[in-house]
C-alpha positions in Angstrom: 0.9 -26.5 -9.0 -1.8 -26.2 -6.3 -2.7 -28.5 -3.4 -6.2 -28.6 -1.9 -7.2 -29.8 1.6 -10.4 -30.0 3.5 -13.7 -31.3 2.1 -15.6 -34.3 3.4 -19.0 -35.2 4.6 -21.2 -32.7 6.4 -24.8 -32.6 7.4 -27.2 -30.1 5.8 -26.9 -26.7 7.5 -23.4 -27.5 8.5 -20.1 -25.7 7.7 -16.9 -26.7 6.1 -13.7 -25.1 5.0 -11.4 -25.9 2.1 -8.0 -24.5 1.5 -5.8 -24.3 -1.6 -2.1 -23.7 -1.7 -0.1 -22.5 -4.7 3.3 -24.1 -4.5 6.5 -23.8 -6.5 8.7 -20.9 -7.6 6.0 -18.3 -7.8 6.6 -14.6 -8.0 3.1 -13.3 -8.2 -0.4 -14.8 -7.8 -3.2 -13.0 -9.7 -6.6 -14.6 -9.7 -7.6 -17.4 -7.3 -10.9 -19.1 -7.6 -13.0 -22.1 -6.6 -15.1 -24.1 -9.0 -17.3 -27.1 -8.5 -18.6 -29.9 -10.5 -21.6 -32.0 -9.4 -22.3 -35.4 -10.7 -23.5 -35.2 -14.3 -23.1 -31.4 -14.3 -20.7 -29.0 -15.9 -18.0 -27.2 -13.9 -19.2 -23.9 -12.5 -17.6 -20.9 -10.8 -18.3 -20.8 -7.1 -16.1 -17.9 -5.8 -13.4 -15.7 -7.2 -10.9 -13.2 -5.8 -8.3 -11.2 -7.7 -5.0 -9.6 -6.5 -6.7 -6.4 -5.6 -9.1 -8.1 -3.2 -12.2 -8.0 -5.5 -14.5 -10.9 -4.9 -17.5 -12.4 -6.7 -19.7 -15.3 -5.9 -22.2 -17.6 -7.7 -25.7 -16.4 -6.9 -26.4 -19.9 -5.4 -23.8 -19.4 -2.7 -24.0 -15.7 -2.1 -24.3 -15.0 1.6 -23.4 -18.5 2.6 -19.9 -18.9 1.3 -16.9 -16.6 1.9 -13.6 -16.6 -0.1 -10.4 -15.2 1.3 -6.8 -15.2 0.3 -3.4 -14.9 2.0 -1.0 -13.4 -0.6 2.1 -14.1 1.6 1.2 -17.8 2.0 -0.3 -18.0 -1.5 -3.4 -19.6 -0.2 -7.1 -19.2 -1.0 -9.8 -20.4 1.5 -13.4 -21.1 0.9 -15.5 -21.1 4.0 -18.9 -22.7 3.4 -21.8 -22.3 5.7 -25.5 -23.2 5.5 -24.6 -26.2 3.3 -27.3 -27.8 1.3 -27.4 -31.2 -0.5 -27.1 -29.3 -3.8 -23.7 -28.1 -2.8 -22.4 -31.6 -3.1 -19.7 -31.6 -5.7 -16.0 -31.9 -6.3 -14.5 -28.5 -5.6 -11.5 -27.4 -7.7 -9.1 -24.6 -7.0 -7.8 -22.5 -10.0 -4.9 -20.1 -9.7 -3.0 -18.0 -12.2 0.0 -15.8 -11.9 3.6 -15.5 -12.8 6.5 -17.8 -11.7 10.0 -18.9 -12.6 8.7 -20.6 -15.8 6.6 -17.7 -16.8 2.8 -17.2 -16.6 0.8 -20.1 -15.2 -2.8 -21.2 -14.9 -3.2 -24.3 -12.9 -6.0 -26.5 -11.4 -6.0 -28.5 -8.3 -6.9 -32.2 -8.2 -10.3 -31.5 -6.6 -11.7 -32.2 -3.2 -15.0 -33.9 -2.6 -17.7 -32.1 -0.5 -20.7 -34.2 0.3 -23.8 -32.7 2.1 -26.0 -35.4 3.4 -27.8 -36.5 6.5 
């Protein structure tokens, strides 16, 4: 499974970092991604990174957010800057790979990010 930390309340223009750990008997982590879901909205991809280091971002966060991963620690971090009220959402981590029980594709419980003055 995955565990997310970080999140919280931040003023517009501020920065925040959220981190996701993949835990368990994992042999290989493939794709790691962050999604978000605002109130009354569908879940959308925010940032993605694969095992070769390729990255992609939603156009709405390009240039403001940065995704990084540590393959040894099996973590993925989303650094968010220049935050706007429209970034307010529950952010979810999604990880897939191969572990003791075979292939997996898991979601975190979500962490709330609120951008407000």
